[in-house]
N, C-alpha and C positions, 0 to 999 in steps of 0.2 A: 327333575321336576321339583325337587324338595329344598333347594338352597337359595332361591331368589328372594331378595329383600321384600318384594311385593307381597310375599306370602304373609308378612306381618299384618297386612291390611285385613286378613281374615281372622286375626286373633280374637277380636270381640265376638264375631259370629260363632267361632268354635266354643268360646267360653259360655256363651248363652245357650247353645245347644247342649253342652255338657251339663250345666247346672239345671237345665230343664228336666233332667232325669232325677227322680226323687232321691235315689241313693246318693248321687253326686251332690245334690243340693244339701243333704244332711251333712255330708263330709265337709263341704265348703263352709256351711254355716257354723259348724262347731270347731273346725280345725284350721281354716285358712286365714291368712293375714292380708287378703287381697285388698281390703279397704285401707288399712293402715300403711301397707308397704307394697303398692301395686307394681312399682317399677322393679323393685328387688325380686318380686315373685315372677314377673315377666321374664327378666333376664335369666334367672335361675332355671325356670321351666324350659326356656328356649335352649339354653346351653346344654341341659341334660338330654333333651329330645334330639338335638343335633348330634350329640355324642353317641346315642343309640344308633343313629343312621350312619354316621361317618367315622365314629371313633375319635380318639384324641391322642395327644402325645403321651399321656400317662394312663390311658384307659382304653380298653378294647370295646367295641360295640356290645359284646356279651356282658362285660363287666358293668358298663353303663346301664344295660337293661336290668341286671340284677340289682343295681343300686336304686333304680327307679322303683322296682317292685318292692324292695325292702322298705322304702320310705312310706309305702302305703299299708304295711302290715299292721301298724298300730292304729290306723284310722278305722274305727268301728264304733257302733253305738246302737241305740234303740229308737225306732220310729215312734211317733205319737200313738199309733195303734198297738204298741207293745211288741211289734215284730223287730227282730234284730237285723242289722245291716253291717256290711263290711266293705271297705273300698275295693277289696280284691274279689268280691262277688263277680263271677264271670260276666254276667249280663251288664253290670255297671262298668267294670274295668274295660270290657271290650267296647262299650259305647263311647268312652273317651277316645279310644284309638280310632273308632269309626268316624268321629267328627273331624279328626285330623286328616284321615284318608280322604274323606269327602271334601274337606276344605282345601286341600292341595289341588284337587281337580278343579274345584269351583274358582279358586283364585287364579289358577293358570288360564282357565277359559276367559276370565274377565280381563286380566291384565297381561297375559303372555301368550301361551300356545294352547289352543284347544286340541286335546288329545284325540287321536283316531281310535277306532274300536280296538285295534291290535295293541296300541299303546296303553289303553285303559286296562286291558287284560294283563299285560306285562307289568304295568305299574302296580296293579292290585296284588299280583303274586309277590312282588317285592315288598309291599306293605304288609302282607301276611308274614313274611319273614321278619320284618321289624317287630310285629306283634309277638312272634315266637321268642324274640330276643328278650322281651320283658315278661315272659311267662304265659302268654295266651296259648291255649291248646288248639289243635286242629278243629275240634268240635265247637270251640268258642267263636269261630270266625266263619262266615259264609264261604263256600268253596271257590266262587269266581265272582267277577264283576257284576254279572247279571243278577246273581243271587244277592250280592251285597246291596245293589240298588233297591231290590224288592224289600230287603230287611230295613234299609235306611228309611224308605218311604213309610213303611209300616210303623216304625218307631215314631216318626214325626206325627203321624195321624192318630196314634192310639196311646202312646206311652208318655209323651213329654207333657209336663205340667207347669203352670205358673205358680209362683210362691213368693213370699216376702224376701227370701234369700235371693231368688232370681231377680227380683226388681231392684234389690240393692246392688247386685252385680251389674245390671244394665246401667244404673246410675254411675257406677264407677267406670264403666267403659265409655260412656258418653261425656263424663266430666272427670277425667283422670286427675289425680293429685299432681302437683308440680314435682318433677323429678329432682334428684339431688343435682345441684349446679355448682360449678366452681366459684361463681360470683352470685351473691344474693340478688334475687329478682323479685320485685313486688308482685303480689298476686294479680293486680290489675294489668301489669305489663305482660306477665305470663299468659293471661287469658287472651290478650290481643295477639301476642306473638304466636301462640299455639293454635289459633282459630282455624287457619286453612287446613292444617293436618288433622285437627280434631274433626272438622266438618267432613273431610274425606273418609275418615274412619267411621263416623256416624252414618254417612250415606252408604258405604260399603256394607257395614254391619246389618243395617235394616234392609237394604235393597237386595242383599244376597240371601237373606233368610227365606224359607218357604212362605208363601203368602198366608197359608193357614196359621202359621205361628205368629206372623205379624198381628193378625187379628186376635189370637189367643192371648198374646202378651201385651196388647194395647200399644203397639208401636205404629205410629201414624206414617202413612206413605201416600204419595201423590204422583201425578203425572209429571209435575215440575221437578220433583226430586228424582224420579226415574230418568228424566232427560239430563239432569245435572250429573248423575252417576255415569250415564253412558258417555257423556262428553269427557269426563275424567278418565274413564276406561280407555277411550280412543287415544287420548293424549299419552297416557302411560304406556299403552300397548305399542304406540309408535316410537316412543323414546327408549324404553328400557332394553329391548333387544339389541340396540345399537351401542350400548354402553360396554366398556371392557369388563371382562369377568371379575377383575379385582374390585370393581365398583359395584357391579350388579349382584354379586353373590355374597352370601354371608361367609365369614371367615372359615368355618369348618368345611363348608361346601367347596370353597375355593381351594383350600389346602388338599382336600381329598381328590379333586379333579386335576390338580396341577402338580401334585407331589410336593407342595410347599410345606414349610414348617411354620406352624402357628407361633406368633410372638405373643407371650403373655401380656395382657393389658396392664 
């Protein structure tokens, strides 16, 4: 469930949910380069997270998990009210993991396969194992899928907050900077060429967020946008499962499932 390219459509949603947590927002606002180098950050984050799940040629999942945790040890500071925060605070560190767990289920339901009750329970137990690989403890994670859903809904309704950092993140998601290209491309040409993909990302990001958060974060939604998103979902859901694994899956997932050797880029 975790290696399909369509999961990237949930990246903006996951990022917004993460930065809506006050501790994560503090870390992003003070330490992240998401505005100046969004593509570098996306590729680096995706590569590391896939390595925790699937491993790599030069790194086991456990080693990747420790590397992820060690990267967060130096990220700490003080809130405006004087309270101290740390990126490895269990509540914040687990919340980031929770947004990825929920996001995989959400994106699969919208663009791929809707999991059965049994599949959800098995998937969640496997994601608990992923969490353990980067240092989450048993007591940091809900014990099963039902408890996780109750925890996630409670977080959405009572803990997530709007902020200047969050609004900056939303702008960077909706209007991403031009990625590094082998041939220089004028900004106007990039804006036109990237519009279909950017529009799908915007629709997916806003449409898949809980309705209460759309209101809280001032993200406009309408019936027309909902219908447009549903049409895109039907089209992708009909096409992607028919594609060969080499095209449909991210390279680490393909290598893990087929015993292939990843070729360095």
